[in-house]
Every structure is written in C-alpha cells, then in structure tokens.
Steps between C-alpha positions, in 0.01 A plus 500: 500500500427214255696476179301452176583188305611572142241440237223456752255778424163510330501876447751781554552563869306195618714204614357151506789347701746647743800348683474581870788691662611231740575254221741742334753465782478119541630304208340176614144630526247682282167662573269624233165668497279437201198724447165395355557128574362247740537138619488359150834649386662500848438129563631406158819705549551352846453145373740540208772671703482241778574232233844657438768344721681838526196644682488435873159661551236683304168626635244772444255711686213728410501790751123561484217340298393843373846568353600341172859464611710189549828487695734219393810420706775251423828392659778331314742234619794723389562820311306485176453833323453322166238267651311798643497679167371187317221446755360852482 
C-alpha cells in the first residue's frame, strides 16, 4: 500500500501525496501520487527535476481525466536519498 509523505495533508486522515510501494525498495527511483493536482504542477515538477544532473529521468502521468491525481516517477543516476527528500 502507498506510504503517506510526512507533512502532506490538508486535513486529518486525508493525504495529498503518497510514496508508492515500489519506490520504497529501489533507492534509485521514486514514484509519488499527488492528489488534487493536474498538468500545471506535474509539468513544472518534471521540468525542474530534469534540469538536475543527478536525475536520469522524470516523468508524470494522469491515470484518468476525471481523477485529480498525478503520478510522478523519477530515476536517479546513483543512490540519492538526500536528493529524493529535497525534491519532494
């Protein structure tokens, strides 16, 4: 199940961002789901992260137009826990 990101809630019990399970086991990749957002934020995050030389890839998807949910995935050139924490 997804893991809530610390400090990312608008009201008790409602997470705005979650770290997806697969990214917990791979130290060179991260996947986040951000609720109540769209292309505006996602494309900005993608652009900024791709400017960082430590990031090998960053992209996003919106699973369905009716859902206000953005999935952001990134891969790092090497193990970068500190970089991941700064980005998100």
